[in-house]
C-alpha positions, 0 to 999 in steps of 0.5 A, a space after each residue: 935716631 936709634 939711640 935716642 929711642 933707647 934712651 927715651 924708653 930707658 928714661 920712661 922705664 924709670 919713670 913708670 918704676 912706681 907702675 912696675 912695683 904696684 903691678 902685683 896680684 893683689 891689684 890686678 888679675 895675671 891677664 892684666 899684669 901680663 898686659 901691663 909689663 907688655 905695654 908700660 914704658 913703651 914696652 920697655 920690659 916687653 918679653 919675647 913671648 905670646 901673651 896668652 901662652 904666658 898667662 897660662 904658664 903663670 897660672 901653673 907657677 902660681 900654684 907652685 908659689 915658688 921660693 927658688 926660681 932658675 931662668 936660662 935666658 934673661 933678655 930684657 928681664 921681662 920674663 923673671 919679672 912676671 915670675 916674681 909676681 906669682 912666687 913666694 914673697 920671700 922668693 930667691 930668683 936666678 937669672 942667667 944670660 949670655 952677653 952677646 948671645 943669639 937668642 935676645 942675650 946681652 942686655 945693657 948694664 943700664 937695666 940692672 939697677 932696674 932689674 933689682 927694683 922691679 921684683 917684690 920687696 922681700 924677694 932675692 934676685 941674683 942676676 948671672 951673665 955668662 955661658 950657661 953650658 959652662 961648669 962655672 956657671 952652674 956652680 954659681 947658680 948652685 951658690 945663689 940657691 944656697 944649697 936648695 932645690 929649685 921649684 921652678 926653672 924656666 929655659 929660654 937660653 940657646 935654642 939649638 939643639 945641643 944647647 937646649 939639651 945642655 941646659 936641660 941636662 945641666 939644670 934639669 937635676 936642680 929642680 925638686 920633685 913636684 917641681 916645674 920646668 918650662 921650655 920656651 919656643 917648642 912650636 917653633 919649627 921653621 926657624 934656623 937654629 931654634 930647635 927645641 922642639 926636638 927635644 921637647 918631642 923626646 921628653 914630653 912623655 917621660 913624666 906629665 907635661 902640658 903644651 901651651 900653644 895658642 895657635 899654630 903659629 905660636 912660639 909655645 910653652 912646654 911644661 914638664 912636672 918633675 
């Protein structure tokens, strides 16, 4: 039954491909774009996020009009889909995911053709499968950026204390002065293995920062302005 459900949702995503491609800022508000991504095709691209928090984060990213985006943690693809809508029309987006990772990793390879078709026509998407903590993965990300600094980095991969610190240490230096780094799950304090809040508490005072928390039960997004 579960396999049949997956197939039905996958077919629905293909059938709704045109709707995803038409979900752009010239047609919809940010609130509407997020709502559509959360609901279209039986929630096929629904991110593991809070809608209101994502809208606020998208406003900040939209102000940057980023040309180069790095995302650690692809999961189902919903977040890079949203970043693409507020990025530069010719943006390069690099998304990294660990197959079998504990926080949403291991998307089916069947999703990849869909991933490539939901970004905007002039944008480039690099889909990297591997451990973000390995030097070889970092080098692949740098190669995809083509020597350019990142404007926006979204860290939503390994949520352990050591894991998120490693992602920040390795990929934070890729972000240009004036760019933006976002951390997901800064508000989660009682889930085993989810320790992002510890790093966030240490670094949020190192430069201008913002916490997006819509309630005490939120996942939370932390924004660090470089």
